[in-house]
N, C-alpha and C positions, 0 to 999 in steps of 0.2 A: 548686492547680489549675495545669495546664499552660497556658502562654500562648504563642500564636504557633507558628511552625514551628521545629523544632530546627535548629541550624546545619548539620548534615550533610544536611538536606533542601534547603538553599538551592541547592547546586551543580546537582543534577539538574533542579530547577525552572527554574534559569537557562538550562540547555541547552534545555529545552522551550520557554521564551520565545524563545530564539534561533531555534528551528525555526519558531515562529509568525511571527517577523519575516521570516525567509527566505521563507516562503510568501507573505506579503503583498507583499514586495518583488518577487516574480515578477509580480504584477499591474502594478506600476509599470513594469517593463520591457516588459510586453506592450502597455501603453498607448502606449509610445514605439516600438512595432514592433520591439523588440530581442528577437526570438523565442528565439534560442539562449540568451541570458542569462536570459530568463524561465524557460525549462525547467530550466536549471542551478540556479536558485533553488529550484525544487520538489524537484529531486534532492538538493540540499544539505539541505533540510528533512527528506527521508527519512533521510539519514545521521544527522542530529542526533536524529531520532525514535528511531532504533535505538540510539543511545548513551545517551539519558537514563535509560532503564530499567536498563541495565547499570550505569551509574554509581550509581543509587539503590540497587541491590542490593549493590554493592561497598561503598558507604558506610553501608549499612543505614539509608538515608534514605527508605524507602518511606512514603508517607502518602496518606490519602484525598484531600487537597488536590492532591497531585501527580498522582493518577490522573484527577481531574476536569479539571485543567489540561491534561493530555496529550490527553484526548478533545476538549476545545475547540480545542486547537492542531491536532489531526488534522483536525477538521471544516473548519477554514479552509484549512490548508495543502494537504490532499489532496482536499477537496471543492469549496470555493468558488473557490480560486485556479486549479486546473486548469480548472474550468468556465468561468471568465471568460477565461482565456488561450485556450482553444479557441474560445470565442465570438468574441473579437476577431480571432482568426487566420482562422477559416473559417466558423463557424456564422452570423455576422452577415450573410452573403450571402443567407441565407434567414431573415429576422428572426424571424418567428413560430415556425417549427419549430425554428430554432436556439436561440432563447431557451428554448423549452419543454424541449429536450434538456439544455441547460445547467442549468436548474432541477432537472430530474429527477436529474441526476448529483449536484449539490450536496446536495439533500434526501435522496437515497438513501444518500449517504455519512454524513450526520448520523443517519439512521435506523439504519444499521448500527452506528455507535458507541453509540447509545442502547441498542440491543439488547445489545451487549457489556457495557455498564455495568450493565444490569438483570440480567444473568446472572452477574455477577462473584462473587456470594456463594452461588450455587446449588451444592449438593453433587453433584447429578446432572446432569452435562453429557456426554452420550454421545460427541460429537465430540472434546471435549478429553481425555476419559479414554482414547480410542483413539489419541491423538496427531495429531488433525486439527483444522483450523479450520472454522468455519461460514461459508461464503462466502469471497469474495476480500477480504483485509484492505485497509484504506484506502490505505496507502502503495503496495501492489502495484496497487490499482485505479487510482490516479493515474498510475502509470508505464505501465500498460496503455492507459489512455485517451489518452495522448499518443503512442502508437505512430505514428499518421499523421504527426505532427510529425517524429519521428526519420527516418522514411522520406523525407519531403520535404527534410530538411536535406541528406542525403548523395546523394540521387538527383536532386533538382531537378525531379522530375516533377510537373506541376500536378495530376495526377489525385489525388494524395494529399492535396491541399488542398481538394478538392471537398467541399462540405457534404453532398452526397448519399452520400458515402462516410464522412465523419467522423461525421455524425449517428447513423446506425444503429450504428456501432461504439461510440460513447460510450454510447448507450442500452443496448447489450448488456453493457458493462462495469458500468454502474450496476445492472443486474439481477443480475449475478453477485455484486456486493457485498452485496445484501440477500437473496440466495437462501440456501437451506439446503443447498447443495451442499458436500460435504466437500472441503476442499483441504488439501494437505500443509502441515504446520507445520515450519518450518526448525529450531525449537528442539527438536523431538522426534527429529530425524534423528540417528542414531548410526553412525559409521564403524567398520568393522572395523580391527583393529590392523594388519593386513598391507597396508592400502591408505591409511593416513593420510599417508605421505610422498607418495604419488602425488596424493592430494587436495590437499595443500599446494602441490605443483608446479602442479597445475591452476589453483588460485586465483591463483598468481603469473602464470600465462599469461593468465588472464582480466583481471587488473588491468593487465597490460601492454597487452592488446588494447584495454581501455577508454581508456587514455591515448593510444594510437596512432590508434585509429579509434573514437571514443566513440559516434557515432550509429549506425554499423553494428553495433557490439557491443550497444548497448542494444536495437536492433531484434531482434537474435538472441536476447537474453535474454528479451524480451517474448514472442516466438514460442515459445520453449522452455517458458516458464512456462505459457502458455495451453495448450500441448500436454500438460502434466502433469495438467490438470483432469480429463479423462476417466479417466485412470489412478487418480487419487485417489478419484474417485467409485466406481470399480469396486473399489478396495481396501477402502474403508469398507463397501461393500455386502457384501463377503465377511465382514468382521469382524462386521457386524450379523447375518448369517445364522448365524455360529458362536455368537454370543451367544444367539440365539433357540433354537438347537438344544441348547445346553448346559443341564444340569439346574440349577435354582435352588439357591443356597447354603442349607444348613440353618440 
């Protein structure tokens, strides 16, 4: 009988645990009112979350244990931690409504991840087979929810810290996470051969912009991602109509 985890599965699971630690550390900095560092911890958790799966596939260290650990880490790093950071930063000014919105965001993130785990073994997944995701993924949801923080960092405008602006925005992002709206999947995007060099140059420019003006660039990325949602919804609706009109396979 196989006992424990294979050695090749330890590294990706360690990266997942580091992502969990990073997300929890964001709460610690938020308690100390070190808002920029708190947000950076969530962003670091997002980077580590993107790496653990790739490392697991490279080392052939995928496991059911790793998948469950990844979901638990995501629920805390991209659900609980951003909710508490936003509550301590702005939403606590309206305690009842603010705490309700923070709870909704954290719980809806957990529900999204539970739905993802429940569908992992299903053979019939219309969104996935068409190259789309169902709803906004948890890391993107956390990044979107913190958009008012980014705007507040570089503009200094107190309006962005108003709970009457932050609360409806966070609630909207929470609804997008648990919705059935089709969103673009980055892993399914394929670049044409004749624009791959231009795409690489664009990524370099984006990386340089993030280093030079991180909060302005993150604000722009969030707005751009939110703007793609109507287009992804429309694109999937077109694919669904084509599937409905095509004759069934013999």
